[in-house]
C-alpha positions as CSV (number, residue, x, y, z in Angstrom):
1,M,45.9,-56.6,-45.5
2,N,45.6,-60.6,-44.8
3,K,43.6,-61.4,-47.7
4,L,43.8,-64.7,-48.8
5,R,44.7,-65.5,-52.6
6,E,41.8,-66.8,-54.7
7,T,40.4,-70.2,-54.2
8,P,40.9,-72.8,-56.7
9,P,37.7,-75.2,-57.4
10,L,36.2,-76.6,-54.5
11,T,36.3,-80.1,-55.7
12,Q,40.0,-81.9,-56.0
13,P,39.9,-85.2,-56.7
14,D,43.4,-85.9,-55.4
15,Q,42.7,-84.8,-52.1
16,G,39.0,-86.5,-52.0
17,G,37.6,-83.3,-52.9
18,D,34.2,-84.8,-54.3
19,N,33.7,-86.6,-50.7
20,N,34.4,-83.5,-49.1
21,T,32.2,-81.4,-51.3
22,Q,29.4,-83.8,-50.6
23,T,29.8,-83.7,-46.9
24,L,30.0,-80.0,-46.9
25,N,26.9,-79.8,-48.7
26,R,24.8,-82.1,-46.5
27,I,25.7,-80.2,-43.8
28,L,24.8,-76.9,-45.2
29,R,21.3,-78.2,-46.5
30,S,20.5,-79.7,-43.0
31,K,17.8,-78.4,-40.5
32,T,20.3,-78.0,-38.1
33,F,22.1,-75.1,-39.9
34,S,18.9,-73.7,-41.9
35,G,18.4,-71.1,-39.4
36,S,21.9,-69.8,-39.3
37,N,23.3,-68.0,-42.3
38,A,26.3,-67.1,-40.3
39,S,27.3,-70.6,-39.5
40,R,26.8,-71.4,-43.0
41,Q,28.8,-69.0,-44.5
42,I,31.7,-69.5,-42.1
43,L,31.7,-73.1,-42.4
44,K,31.7,-72.9,-46.3
45,F,34.6,-70.5,-46.2
46,I,36.5,-72.6,-44.0
47,V,36.2,-75.7,-45.7
48,E,36.9,-74.2,-49.1
49,K,40.2,-72.5,-47.9
50,S,41.2,-75.5,-46.6
51,L,40.7,-77.7,-49.2
52,A,42.4,-75.5,-51.4
53,G,45.6,-75.5,-49.3
54,F,45.3,-72.3,-47.4
55,A,44.4,-73.7,-43.9
56,D,47.5,-71.6,-42.3
57,E,46.2,-68.4,-43.7
58,I,42.6,-68.3,-42.3
59,K,42.8,-66.1,-39.5
60,E,39.5,-64.0,-37.6
61,Y,40.5,-60.9,-39.8
62,T,40.0,-63.1,-43.1
63,I,36.7,-64.8,-41.8
64,A,35.1,-61.1,-41.0
65,T,36.0,-59.7,-44.0
66,Q,35.5,-62.5,-46.7
67,A,32.9,-64.5,-45.0
68,L,30.9,-61.8,-42.7
69,G,31.1,-59.0,-44.7
70,R,33.0,-56.8,-42.2
71,P,34.7,-53.9,-43.7
72,E,38.2,-53.9,-44.1
73,N,39.1,-52.0,-41.2
74,F,37.8,-54.8,-39.1
75,D,39.9,-54.9,-35.8
76,P,39.6,-58.7,-34.0
77,R,40.9,-57.0,-30.8
78,E,37.9,-54.8,-30.7
79,D,35.1,-56.9,-32.3
80,N,34.8,-60.5,-31.2
81,I,32.3,-61.7,-33.7
82,V,34.4,-64.3,-34.9
83,R,35.2,-66.2,-31.9
84,V,31.6,-65.9,-31.0
85,Q,30.3,-67.2,-34.8
86,V,33.1,-69.8,-34.6
87,Q,32.3,-71.5,-31.2
88,R,28.5,-71.4,-32.4
89,L,29.5,-73.1,-35.4
90,R,31.2,-75.9,-33.5
91,K,28.2,-76.5,-31.1
92,K,26.2,-76.7,-34.3
93,L,28.4,-79.3,-36.0
94,E,27.9,-81.4,-32.5
95,D,24.3,-80.9,-32.8
96,Y,24.1,-82.2,-36.3
97,Y,26.5,-85.1,-35.9
98,R,24.3,-85.9,-32.7
99,E,21.3,-86.4,-34.5
100,E,21.0,-85.8,-38.5
101,G,24.6,-86.8,-39.4
102,M,25.2,-89.5,-36.9
103,N,25.3,-92.0,-39.7
104,D,27.6,-89.6,-42.3
105,P,30.8,-91.6,-43.3
106,Q,32.5,-88.6,-43.3
107,R,32.9,-85.7,-40.6
108,I,34.0,-82.1,-40.6
109,S,35.5,-80.5,-37.3
110,I,37.1,-77.1,-36.7
111,P,39.9,-77.9,-34.0
112,L,39.8,-75.5,-30.9
113,G,42.5,-72.9,-31.1
114,H,42.4,-73.2,-35.1
115,Y,39.9,-71.8,-37.8
116,H,41.1,-74.5,-40.5
117,A,38.8,-77.8,-40.9
118,E,39.5,-81.6,-40.6
119,F,37.8,-84.2,-42.3
120,H,38.0,-87.7,-41.1
121,S,35.5,-90.7,-40.4
122,P,33.5,-91.3,-37.2
123,G,35.6,-92.4,-34.2
124,H,38.8,-91.5,-36.1
125,E,40.2,-90.6,-32.4
126,S,40.5,-94.4,-31.5
127,E,42.4,-95.0,-34.6
128,T,44.5,-97.7,-32.6
129,P,42.2,-98.6,-29.4
130,A,43.8,-99.8,-26.7
131,R,43.4,-103.8,-26.2
132,P,42.0,-104.3,-22.1
133,E,44.6,-106.1,-20.2
134,T,43.3,-109.6,-19.0
135,A,44.1,-111.1,-15.7
136,A,46.8,-113.4,-17.5
137,S,48.6,-111.0,-19.2
138,V,49.0,-108.7,-16.0
139,R,50.4,-111.7,-14.4
140,R,53.0,-112.1,-17.1
141,L,54.3,-108.5,-16.6
142,S,57.1,-107.4,-14.4
143,G,56.3,-106.4,-10.9
144,A,56.8,-102.7,-11.7
145,A,55.1,-103.2,-14.8
146,R,52.1,-104.4,-12.8
147,W,52.1,-101.4,-10.2
148,S,51.9,-99.1,-13.3
149,V,48.9,-100.9,-14.9
150,W,47.2,-101.2,-11.6
151,G,48.1,-97.3,-11.2
152,I,46.6,-96.4,-14.3
153,A,43.3,-98.4,-13.6
154,A,43.1,-96.9,-10.3
155,A,43.6,-93.3,-11.7
156,L,40.8,-94.0,-14.3
157,V,38.4,-95.3,-11.6
158,C,39.1,-92.2,-9.8
159,A,38.4,-89.9,-12.8
160,L,35.2,-91.9,-13.4
161,V,33.9,-91.3,-9.8
162,L,35.0,-87.7,-9.9
163,A,33.0,-86.9,-13.2
164,A,30.2,-88.7,-11.8
165,G,30.5,-86.7,-8.6
166,I,30.4,-83.6,-10.8
167,G,27.4,-84.6,-12.6
168,I,25.6,-85.2,-9.3
169,S,26.9,-82.1,-7.9
170,N,25.6,-80.2,-11.1
171,R,22.1,-81.7,-10.6
172,Q,22.1,-81.1,-6.9
173,K,23.1,-77.1,-7.9
174,S,20.4,-74.4,-8.1
175,E,19.7,-72.7,-10.9
176,L,20.7,-69.4,-9.2
177,I,24.0,-71.2,-8.3
178,L,24.6,-72.6,-11.7
179,F,24.0,-69.0,-13.4
180,W,26.3,-67.0,-11.1
181,N,28.9,-69.8,-10.3
182,P,31.6,-68.1,-12.9
183,I,31.1,-64.8,-11.1
184,L,31.3,-66.2,-7.6
185,E,34.2,-68.7,-8.0
186,S,36.4,-66.1,-9.4
187,E,39.2,-64.8,-7.3
188,K,38.9,-61.2,-7.6
189,P,36.6,-58.7,-6.2
190,V,33.3,-58.3,-8.5
191,L,33.1,-55.2,-10.5
192,I,29.3,-53.8,-10.5
193,Y,29.2,-50.8,-13.0
194,Y,25.9,-48.9,-13.0
195,P,25.3,-45.7,-15.1
196,I,24.9,-42.2,-13.5
197,F,23.0,-39.6,-15.1
198,T,24.0,-35.8,-15.5
199,A,21.3,-33.9,-13.4
200,Y,20.5,-30.1,-13.4
201,L,18.8,-27.9,-10.9
202,L,17.5,-24.4,-11.1
203,S,20.2,-22.1,-9.7
204,Q,20.0,-19.7,-6.8
205,S,20.0,-16.9,-9.5
206,Y,17.0,-17.9,-11.3
207,W,14.8,-18.6,-7.9
208,K,15.8,-15.0,-6.8
209,R,14.4,-13.8,-9.9
210,A,11.4,-15.9,-10.2
211,L,10.4,-15.6,-6.5
212,P,8.9,-12.7,-4.6
213,T,11.7,-11.0,-2.3
214,L,11.3,-12.2,0.9
215,Q,10.9,-10.1,4.0
216,P,13.5,-10.6,6.9
217,R,10.8,-11.8,9.1
218,D,9.8,-14.5,6.4
219,L,13.2,-15.8,6.9
220,E,12.5,-16.9,10.6
221,Q,9.3,-18.8,9.4
222,P,9.2,-22.8,8.6
223,G,10.2,-23.3,5.1
224,S,7.6,-24.5,2.6
225,T,7.6,-26.1,-0.8
226,A,7.7,-23.8,-4.1
227,E,6.2,-24.8,-7.2
228,T,8.8,-23.9,-10.2
229,P,7.0,-20.8,-12.1
230,L,6.0,-21.5,-15.5
231,L,8.1,-19.9,-18.3
232,G,6.2,-17.4,-20.5
233,E,5.9,-17.6,-24.1
234,D,8.9,-15.1,-24.5
235,Q,10.8,-16.9,-21.5
236,V,13.8,-19.3,-22.0
237,L,16.4,-20.7,-19.7
238,T,19.7,-19.9,-20.2
239,G,22.8,-21.4,-18.7
240,K,23.0,-19.3,-15.6
241,D,19.7,-20.4,-14.7
242,L,20.8,-24.1,-14.2
243,A,23.2,-25.8,-11.9
244,A,24.6,-29.2,-12.5
245,V,23.8,-31.7,-9.4
246,P,27.4,-32.4,-8.2
247,D,27.1,-36.3,-8.2
248,G,24.2,-36.8,-10.7
249,F,21.8,-39.3,-10.2
250,T,21.0,-43.1,-10.6
251,T,17.5,-44.2,-12.1
252,P,15.4,-46.3,-9.5
253,G,15.3,-49.6,-11.9
254,D,19.0,-49.4,-12.0
255,L,19.7,-48.7,-8.4
256,S,17.2,-51.5,-7.3
257,A,19.1,-53.9,-9.9
258,T,22.3,-52.8,-8.0
259,V,20.8,-53.5,-4.5
260,N,19.7,-57.1,-5.7
261,V,23.0,-58.2,-7.1
262,V,24.9,-56.8,-3.9
263,T,22.7,-58.3,-1.5
264,L,23.2,-61.8,-3.6
265,L,27.1,-61.4,-3.1
266,D,26.8,-60.2,0.4
267,S,24.8,-63.8,1.0
268,K,27.6,-65.8,-0.9
269,H,30.4,-63.8,1.2
270,R,31.7,-62.5,-1.9
271,S,33.8,-59.1,-2.2
272,Y,32.9,-56.6,-4.8
273,V,33.6,-53.0,-5.8
274,L,30.9,-50.6,-7.0
275,R,31.6,-48.0,-9.9
276,S,29.8,-45.4,-11.6
277,D,32.0,-43.2,-13.1
278,A,31.7,-42.3,-16.6
279,N,35.2,-43.0,-18.0
280,L,35.4,-46.7,-16.7
281,A,38.4,-47.7,-18.6
282,Y,38.8,-51.0,-20.3
283,K,41.9,-51.9,-18.3
284,D,39.6,-51.8,-15.2
285,L,37.5,-54.5,-16.9
286,Q,40.2,-56.8,-17.9
287,G,40.3,-60.3,-16.0
288,T,37.9,-59.1,-13.7
289,P,34.4,-60.5,-13.1
290,T,31.7,-57.8,-14.0
291,V,28.1,-57.0,-13.4
292,L,27.0,-54.4,-16.0
293,I,23.6,-52.5,-15.2
294,G,21.7,-50.9,-17.6
295,A,21.6,-50.5,-21.4
296,Y,21.8,-47.5,-23.4
297,S,23.0,-45.6,-20.4
298,N,25.9,-48.1,-19.8
299,Y,28.7,-47.6,-22.6
300,W,30.2,-51.2,-21.7
301,T,26.8,-52.9,-21.8
302,M,26.4,-51.7,-25.3
303,N,30.1,-52.4,-26.5
304,L,30.0,-56.0,-25.1
305,T,26.6,-57.1,-26.3
306,R,26.7,-55.6,-29.8
307,N,27.7,-58.7,-31.5
308,L,25.5,-61.0,-29.5
309,H,22.2,-62.9,-30.8
310,F,20.2,-60.8,-29.0
311,F,21.0,-56.9,-28.8
312,F,20.0,-53.4,-28.3
313,D,19.2,-51.5,-31.2
314,R,19.1,-47.9,-31.9
315,G,15.4,-47.8,-31.7
316,G,15.1,-48.5,-28.4
317,R,14.5,-52.3,-29.1
318,I,15.7,-55.5,-28.3
319,R,16.4,-57.3,-31.6
320,E,17.4,-60.8,-32.7
321,R,20.2,-61.4,-35.2
322,G,19.6,-63.9,-37.8
323,G,17.4,-66.8,-36.8
324,Q,13.8,-65.2,-37.0
325,G,14.6,-61.8,-37.0
326,R,12.4,-61.0,-34.3
327,F,12.5,-57.7,-31.9
328,W,10.7,-56.7,-28.8
329,S,9.7,-53.1,-27.7
330,N,8.0,-51.0,-25.3
331,P,5.1,-49.7,-27.4
332,N,4.5,-46.8,-24.6
333,G,8.1,-45.7,-25.3
334,L,9.3,-43.5,-22.1
335,D,5.5,-43.6,-20.7
336,C,5.6,-44.3,-16.8
337,A,2.0,-45.6,-17.8
338,A,3.7,-48.5,-19.3
339,T,2.4,-52.1,-18.6
340,E,5.5,-54.1,-19.9
341,D,8.9,-53.6,-20.9
342,Y,11.7,-55.9,-22.2
343,A,15.3,-56.8,-20.8
344,I,18.1,-59.0,-21.5
345,V,20.1,-60.8,-19.2
346,S,23.5,-62.1,-20.3
347,R,26.0,-64.3,-18.8
348,L,29.5,-64.4,-21.3
349,L,32.2,-66.5,-20.0
350,D,34.8,-65.8,-23.0
351,S,33.9,-62.0,-23.3
352,K,36.8,-59.6,-24.6
353,T,37.7,-58.3,-21.0
354,G,39.2,-62.1,-20.4
355,G,36.8,-62.4,-17.5
356,P,33.0,-63.5,-16.7
357,V,30.5,-60.8,-17.5
358,V,26.8,-60.6,-16.5
359,V,24.7,-57.9,-18.1
360,I,21.3,-57.2,-16.8
361,A,19.6,-54.6,-18.7
362,G,16.1,-53.2,-19.5
363,T,15.0,-51.2,-22.5
364,R,13.8,-48.5,-19.7
365,T,14.6,-48.3,-16.0
366,C,11.7,-50.6,-15.2
367,G,12.7,-53.7,-17.3
368,T,16.2,-53.3,-15.7
369,E,14.4,-53.6,-12.3
370,G,12.7,-56.6,-13.4
371,A,15.5,-58.2,-14.8
372,G,17.4,-57.6,-11.7
373,K,15.0,-59.0,-9.4
374,F,14.7,-62.0,-11.8
375,I,18.1,-62.9,-12.0
376,T,18.9,-63.2,-8.2
377,D,15.7,-64.8,-7.5
378,P,16.1,-68.6,-7.0
379,L,12.3,-69.5,-6.9
380,Q,11.9,-67.6,-10.5
381,L,15.2,-69.3,-12.0
382,K,14.0,-72.4,-10.8
383,R,10.7,-72.1,-12.4
384,Q,11.6,-70.2,-15.7
385,L,15.4,-71.7,-16.4
386,G,14.3,-75.4,-15.7
387,N,14.2,-76.7,-19.5
388,I,17.7,-75.1,-20.2
389,P,20.4,-78.0,-20.1
390,R,22.3,-77.8,-16.6
391,D,25.6,-77.9,-18.5
392,A,24.5,-74.8,-20.6
393,L,23.2,-73.2,-17.7
394,G,26.4,-73.7,-15.6
395,H,29.5,-73.5,-18.3
396,K,28.3,-71.9,-21.5
397,N,27.9,-68.4,-22.6
398,L,23.8,-67.6,-22.4
399,E,21.4,-64.9,-23.4
400,L,17.9,-64.4,-21.9
401,V,15.3,-62.3,-23.2
402,L,12.5,-61.1,-20.6
403,H,9.1,-59.6,-20.7
404,I,8.2,-57.9,-17.9
405,S,4.9,-56.9,-16.5
406,L,4.4,-53.3,-15.0
407,V,2.1,-51.5,-13.0
408,N,3.4,-47.8,-12.3
409,C,6.7,-49.1,-13.3
410,N,6.9,-51.5,-10.6
411,P,7.6,-55.4,-11.9
412,T,4.9,-57.5,-11.2
413,S,5.8,-60.7,-13.4
414,V,8.7,-61.9,-15.5
415,D,8.4,-64.5,-18.4
416,V,11.4,-65.6,-20.7
417,V,10.6,-65.4,-24.1
418,S,13.5,-66.5,-25.7
419,A,17.0,-67.9,-24.7
420,Q,20.3,-68.5,-26.6
421,Y,23.5,-70.5,-25.1
422,W,26.8,-71.5,-27.0
């Protein structure tokens, strides 16, 4: 086991422990961190272990088991909860120092690619700031050196122009393009995976028993529909009375969402592959841009979203992890007369598959249909996602909870009731 040794007391005067403790406590008590238990626990754990001299021993496994309470059989290859939560923690630290902690004399950061804490004063990255060269100093340089200086200056100007151009380009892009760009820009064909349900029909042997014997002359007459005979109280169906439909079936909502995604990809001249087999292997997802349709009937939807901020629980509801602990559910269950449903739309840039993943899934097939129409409609996205920062919409993981109004299971309107990005 990769358990860490017992941690000495947090305060260590010879290492600036008092200041470090005060810095940590200010952050833990801040409004920025007040709504996130997981971020507070991970930050406290990482800081304490770093100060105790165990920085090199802080791994995904130790954070999961000792800070987040995961069982000892936790496997970071199967569960990306630590990576997700540490990314959120870095974002919260940025938010904290942008507002509440902007005047803090000391700062804490967690370097990318590592899980230890670093302590520094504001602006420490510029410990030896470069002194601007004056025209006179440039004249004193040799010819080769002057060309080098001017070359660096030109490169910096080009970089600034490019950055400004990218910013302008992002502002000009529609919400639809910003959301779908990670999928559209990938070189590989997009994998669209929608679920297939097993279906059964009454077998020929059942119909032969249940219906009157047809006379030869009846076989020459036009066919007619036949109602399924009702079973008596003492009658039961057996395996011989049922025959599996060879290819199963797809619900109308899942099919509608799939068609909407296909139409979008066609309009952007992107190639795609449709998959519906029940045993889609993990290796087929690795490094592949993927769109997952449906929730409970789609194994990979449930697997890749189970540790996110919003997730589908076992009660047929969408639940919020942490935060306000909210949940959303359809009060009518599977009733086709339901007037509303809820759905999740997620875009994961750093999923464990190694490729971008978009999830379109309702608690019922009606919700999936509404979510599919919403996330491929540029007008709805412009109206509903305009308040999300464009950087987050284009370059961060994103989760949306949607409320969908229904008439006879047909979506009539969609509203975003909550959003999370990191």
